N, C-alpha and C positions, 0 to 999 in steps of 0.2 A: 525494570524490564525494558524490552526494546521499545522504540518509539516509531510511530507511523505518521506520515504527512502526505496528503494527496491534494492535487489541484486540478480542477476542471473548469475551463473558461471558454467563452464563445469565440475568442480570438487568441492566437499565440501571444503570451505575455512573458515578461522578464521578471524573475524572482531575485530580490536583493536581500533586504533585511530578514525575510522569512528564512532563507537558508542560513544566515548567520545565527538567528535565534534558535533554529532547529539544531545547528551544530553544537550549541551550548548543552543540549541534552545528550550529546555524544562525548561526555567525559569531563565537562567543566562544572556545570551546576548539578549534573546527575552522574550516575555511575555506569552509564553505558559506554564501555571502552573497547568493545571487541570488533568494531568495524562500522562502516557506513556506506550508503550507496544512493545514487539518484538516477532515475530512468526518465528520459525525456522522449516523448513521442514526436517524431518529425518525419514528414514525407513518407508515411506508411511504414516507417521503421522506428527503431528505438536506439537512442544514444544512451548507453549505460556506463556510468562511472562509479567504481567501487574501490574501497580500500579496507584492508583488515587492520586498521589503525583507528585511534580515537578521532572522531570528526572535529572536535574542538581544537586539535593540534594540527589539522591538515591544511596545507597551503592550497589544496585543490578547491576548497570552499570559496576563497577569495578569487581564484582563477575563474570558476564557473560564473560568479557574479559579475566580474569585471569584463568578461568576454560576451556578455549579453546573449546567452543562449535562450532561445524562446521555444515555447511549446504551449499547446492548449490542454495537455494532459501530462502531469508529472507525478511520479511516485517517489517518495524519499523514505529512508529507513536508517535508524541508528541501532546498533546491535549490542545486546548484553548476552554473551554466549551461555547457553544452558545445555545444548546438545550439538556436538561438533566443535572442533578447535577453531580459534580465531584464524581464519584463512580466507583467501579470495573465494575459493570454491563454496564456502559456507556463508558468504556475505550476501545479504539481500540488497536490492530486489533480484529475483530470478527471472529469466526470460526464456521463452520457447516459441517456435513457429507452429501455427496450426491454421489450416485453411487459408494460407496466404496472408495471414495477419500475425503480427508479433504480440505475444501475450506476456504480461508482466505480473508478478505476484510478490507481495511482502506481507509478513505475518508478525504479530505480537502475541506472545503467550507460550504455553508449553503443552505438548500433545504426547504424553508418555505412552509407549507401546503402540503407537499408531500403526506400525507395520504388522503387528499381530492382530490388532483389533479391526483394522480396515485394510485387508490385503488387496493388492492391486487386482483390478477387474479385467485387464487386457494386457497385451504386450506393448502397447504404446507408452512411450515416455518412461524414463527412469531417472532417479536422482543422480547427480554428478558428485555431490558432497554427502555429508552425513547428518544433515539437519532434519528434524521432524517437519520443519516448514517447507522445505523443498519436496519432501515426500507428499505433503498435503497438496502442493501445487500440481505434482504429477498425477495424483489421484483425481483432482478436479479436471485436469485436461483429458485424462482417459475417459471420464464421463461425458465431457463436452465433445470429444472427437467425432462420434457418429453424427451429431447434430451439424457440425461444421462440414463434414464430408458429404452429408446428404443434401446440403443446401448450396454447396459451392457451384459457381463463384459468388453467389449472393451471401449476405450476412444473415445468420439465423435470426428468427424473430426474438424480440426482446423478452417476451413472456417465456419462451422456451429456455432461453439462457438463464433467466432469473430463477426459474424453477430448479434447474440443476445446481446453480450456485447456492441457492437457499437450502436445498436438500443436503448438499455436501457440507455446508456450514453447520447444519443441525447435527450431522454425524460427527463432525470435528468437535463440537461443543460438548459432546458426551465424554470426551477424553480429557478436556482441559480448556484453558483460555484460548479462544480462536478468533481474535480480532485480525482482520486482514483487509488489504486493498488488492484488487485484481482488475486489470485492464486488458481488453482484447483489441485495442485499436479503434473501437467504436464507442464503447461504454466503459466507465470507471465504476466498478462495483465496490461498495464498502460494507463490510459486515462487522457489527458491533457486538461485543460479548462483555466479559468482565476482565479486569486487569489488576495487577498488584501495583499500588501506587508507592512512589518513593517517599518514605517517611524517615527523615533524619539519617539518610544514607543507607537505609535498609528497606526491604520490601514488605508491605503489609499483606493482609489476607485479600483473596480475590473478591472484587466487588465492582459493580457498574459505576459509572459508564466506562466502557472500553474505548469509545470514540466520541468525539464531538464534531459538530459541523458549524460552519460560519459562512456568511456572505462575504466573498472576496472584495466586492465593490465597497461595502461599508468599511472594510478594514484596509483598503488599499493604501491609505496614507501611512498608517503605522507599519504595515507589512512591506511597504516599498515594492508594490507590484506595478510594473510599468505597462500601462494599457496603450495600444496603438490606435484605439477608436474611442468614440464617445458613447455609442450605443453598445453597452457591454453587459455581460452576465458572467458570474463566476462563483464557485463554491469551493471552500477549503474543508478538508477533513483531517483531524489530528488526534493523536492519542490523548494529549492534554492541550488546552488552549495555549496558543503562542502569543496572544495579546490579552489585555486585561478585561476586555468586554467583547460582546458580539457573538459568543459561541453558545450553542445549545447541545445538550447531551443527546446521543442517539440511543434509543431504548435497547436494552439487552435482547439479542436474538433478531435484530432488524437488519435486513439487507437493503441498501439503497443503490439505485442505478442512476448514474449521472452521465449526461451527455451535453457537451458544449456549454457547461456552466449552469445547467438546470437539472433538477431532479425530474426524471421521467417515469420512474416506477419505484415501488418498494414492496417488500413482503416481510412477514414474520416467519423466521426460520424455525 
């Protein structure tokens, strides 16, 4: 299945071996060969780099590492296509503007018949591609839109955003595996569900954990995260642990809200 990797830190950091290790899940040690993407938050905007090619074969991974791009919120994804052809338009992460903030979404799982089971609730936002994942993103933004519009130019309360994200996650989970990372320029939300694990080149039955979390400070040496400061905080979220230790599973149905490298809220969807 697809792989997710998210980073939230107190200061902008540079990712090195983490991207290289993550790229191995994009066609070398795993069978995710349909595309990859990385979204970096920077100066209230998002730098999005995507390819509809195996990440493990991409020269862009080395380019991103060698050019020292920094961010305190990063979302990465490698894709195994189940709905929608391998193409840029169907490659995660997806991004949209809402309330003067850039919103980014990446999903791991399958949501059959999402358009029939969860029809759009407004005229805001429509998918550009053909994936169930982008449809889910548009649905989430439709539900969040009134909140952002009613509080502009201020950022909506964390509790209000978390309630909508959790409710949407619960609706998605009824249809299939719904692990996702969603960021709104202020908070990185991570929803853990079940996933199909790679077993000898094939996918097994759905089971938890769908996401794991780890302390970026504890793993900085092995992950090669370059910190510009000594007083630091950071958390990593991934579909599967990228290092041999330091990771904890996130319980099925849990939504965690991360800001500046710390968990600030969580709920059970």
